[in-house]
PANU-878705 format. One record per residue (C-alpha): x, y, z. Coordinates in steps of 0.25 Angstrom, whole numbers, plus 5000, padded with zeros to 4 digits. Layout:
atom x=X&y=Y&z=Z
...
This chain:
atom x=5051&y=5027&z=5033
atom x=5053&y=5014&z=5041
atom x=5063&y=5006&z=5037
atom x=5055&y=4993&z=5044
atom x=5047&y=4992&z=5028
atom x=5051&y=4989&z=5016
atom x=5047&y=4987&z=5002
atom x=5053&y=4977&z=4993
atom x=5048&y=4971&z=4980
atom x=5052&y=4956&z=4985
atom x=5047&y=4957&z=4999
atom x=5033&y=4956&z=5000
atom x=5030&y=4959&z=4985
atom x=5034&y=4973&z=4989
atom x=5024&y=4977&z=5002
atom x=5031&y=4985&z=5012
atom x=5038&y=4974&z=5022
atom x=5046&y=4978&z=5034
atom x=5061&y=4976&z=5033
atom x=5066&y=4964&z=5033
atom x=5053&y=4955&z=5033
atom x=5043&y=4953&z=5023
atom x=5033&y=4957&z=5035
atom x=5023&y=4966&z=5025
atom x=5017&y=4977&z=5033
atom x=5005&y=4974&z=5027
atom x=5007&y=4960&z=5035
atom x=5008&y=4972&z=5047
atom x=4996&y=4981&z=5045
atom x=4989&y=4965&z=5044
atom x=4993&y=4961&z=5056
atom x=4989&y=4973&z=5062
atom x=4973&y=4974&z=5056
atom x=4973&y=4961&z=5060
atom x=4974&y=4967&z=5075
atom x=4990&y=4964&z=5081
atom x=4994&y=4971&z=5089
atom x=5007&y=4980&z=5083
atom x=5015&y=4972&z=5094
atom x=5010&y=4960&z=5091
atom x=5014&y=4959&z=5075
atom x=5029&y=4958&z=5076
atom x=5026&y=4945&z=5083
atom x=5019&y=4941&z=5068
atom x=5031&y=4942&z=5061
atom x=5045&y=4939&z=5066
atom x=5054&y=4948&z=5063
atom x=5045&y=4962&z=5064
atom x=5045&y=4971&z=5076
atom x=5037&y=4981&z=5080
atom x=5044&y=4991&z=5074
atom x=5042&y=4984&z=5061
atom x=5027&y=4984&z=5065
atom x=5027&y=4999&z=5068
atom x=5034&y=5002&z=5053
atom x=5023&y=4995&z=5046
atom x=5012&y=5003&z=5052
atom x=5022&y=5014&z=5050
atom x=5023&y=5010&z=5035
atom x=5008&y=5006&z=5032
atom x=5004&y=5021&z=5040
atom x=5014&y=5027&z=5030
atom x=5010&y=5021&z=5017
atom x=4997&y=5026&z=5020
atom x=5001&y=5040&z=5022
atom x=5010&y=5042&z=5012
atom x=5013&y=5031&z=5002
atom x=5021&y=5034&z=4992
atom x=5031&y=5039&z=5001
atom x=5032&y=5029&z=5011
atom x=5034&y=5018&z=5000
atom x=5042&y=5026&z=4991
atom x=5052&y=5027&z=5004
atom x=5050&y=5011&z=5006
atom x=5052&y=5007&z=4994
atom x=5067&y=5013&z=4995
atom x=5072&y=5010&z=5008
């Protein structure tokens, strides 16, 4: 599991976020949906990298494939 994504009930109401930020995985996915290229997204949020964007996509994909396993691993990281 990628260590770049965390879930903390005190940050963004427990939404999965990029570690050390308040940027939710959903924020990244919304930019992709809006038409941003992957390499443009780090420029939209201070402090994130292309690797963080990749981690957000990987996390979202994993949740769709096996939600219980992914969420359990992140919640205990």
